N, C-alpha and C positions, 0 to 999 in steps of 0.2 A: 451797927458799928463795925463789923467787919469789912464793910465795903469803904467806910472811911479810913480804916486802917491800911487796907489794901491800896487804896489812891494814895495815902501819904507815903507809903513804902514804895509805891511804883515811881512817884515823883523823886524822891530821894535817890532811888537806884539810878535814874537816868541823870540826875543832877552829878551824882559820884561818877558816872559813866563819862560825862562831858569833861570833869575836871580831871580825870586821870587817862583820858585817851591818849593812845599812842599808836605807832603803825600797827595796823591789822587788830585793833581792839574791834570788838563787834557787839552789837546790841539788837535785840529783835523780840520775835514772839514765838511760842510754843502752843501747838493745840495738841489735845489729848488729855490723858489724866497724869499729871496736872495741866492746867491751861494758864498761861501768863507772860511775863516778861522775863528775858534771858540777856545775860551778858557774858562775853569771854574775853580774857585779857591774856595774851602770851607772855610767858615768863622767859622763855628761850625759844631756840628752834624745834624742841621736842616736847615742851610741856607748856600748860596753859592753867588757868583757873577759871572756872565758871561760876556764875551766880544766877539764882531764880527767885522771883517773887510771884506768887500766883494763887490760883485756888485748886485745892484738892477735892475731888468728888469720890475717892475711893473708900476703903473701909473706915478711914477717918476724914470727915468733911471739915474743911475750914482752909484758914490762910496758910499756906505752905512757902517757906524759905529753904533753899538748899544751896549748898556749894561744894564744888568737887575740884580736887587736883587732879588734871587730866594727862595722860600719855597720848599725845595727839596723833601720832603715827605708828601705831603697832605694825600695821600693813598699809601700803598705799599702792594705788592702781593708777596709771595715766589713763585718762579719758580723751578720745580724740576731739572732741568738740570744745572742751574747755580745760580747765585745771585739774588737778588730780582728785581722786576720792580716797579718804583715809578712815581706815578702822582705828577707832580710839576706846580707850577704857580710862578707868579711874577710881578714887576713893574719896569719899566725902562725908558730910552729915546732912541729916534732913530734919527740919522742925515742922510740925503741923499744929496750929493752935485751933484746936477741936471747937467747933460751935454748933454741933448737932449730935443727937443720939445719946448713949449710954455714958460717953466720956465727955460731954458737954462741958466745957471749960478747962479741960486738961490739955497737956502738950504731948503729942506724940513726938518722940525724939529717938534717933539711932542712925548707925552708920549707913551708908548708900554706895553701891557700885553700880556704876553705868556701863554700857556697851553699846556703841553706836557707830554710825557712818556719816561723815562729813563731805559734801561735794562742793569744791571751791569753784566760784565763778568770778572771772576777772572784770567783765564789764556788763551790768555794775558790779562793784566790789562787794560780793555777798557770799554766804555760805548757806546751802540747804543741808538739813541734817536729821536724822531719825536716831531714836534712842530708845533703850530698853534698860531700866534700872531696877535692881533688886535692892530693897530696903529692909533692915532688920530692926523694927521698934523694940526699944527696951522700956519704953515708957508710953502710955500707962499700963501696959501689958506687953509681955514678950510674944512678938508674932512677926510673921514676914509679910512683905506688901511689895507690889510691882507696879512700877511707873512706866508709861510708855507714852512716847509724843514725837511729833514732827514739827520742825520749825525752820525759820529763816532768819539769819542775822545779817546786817549790813555792816561791813568793815570800814573804819575810819582811818 
């Protein structure tokens, strides 16, 4: 059942992406924990919102959704071969629909704070990124978790 839900959410995510695409909207994949589909929509020159649909295999296993308000360029470095490399951070929320172990059927929920690097490539229009995020679960029990991943998004 979780695979059907994941497939439905992934298709919905990409349809939403296509319908709201604007300059520099980006969609792609993340590998690590969690693994799945990601999108980022700029709000202005300094901020964006990202979203994720995928599978968590950490302390809570199951379908994971998260969204984050990002501060895109805390620090920026020019790289000789391509575009800039940006340090970013943000604040958001994470949901995991647990389908394994002691908390099977519960929903893990809490705030999420990522820190990452994004490297912008102009041809093709894409971004490569790595992210480390601390999540504080408030349900089904209070504890902390760590998400780590690398990914690529193609900009439209």
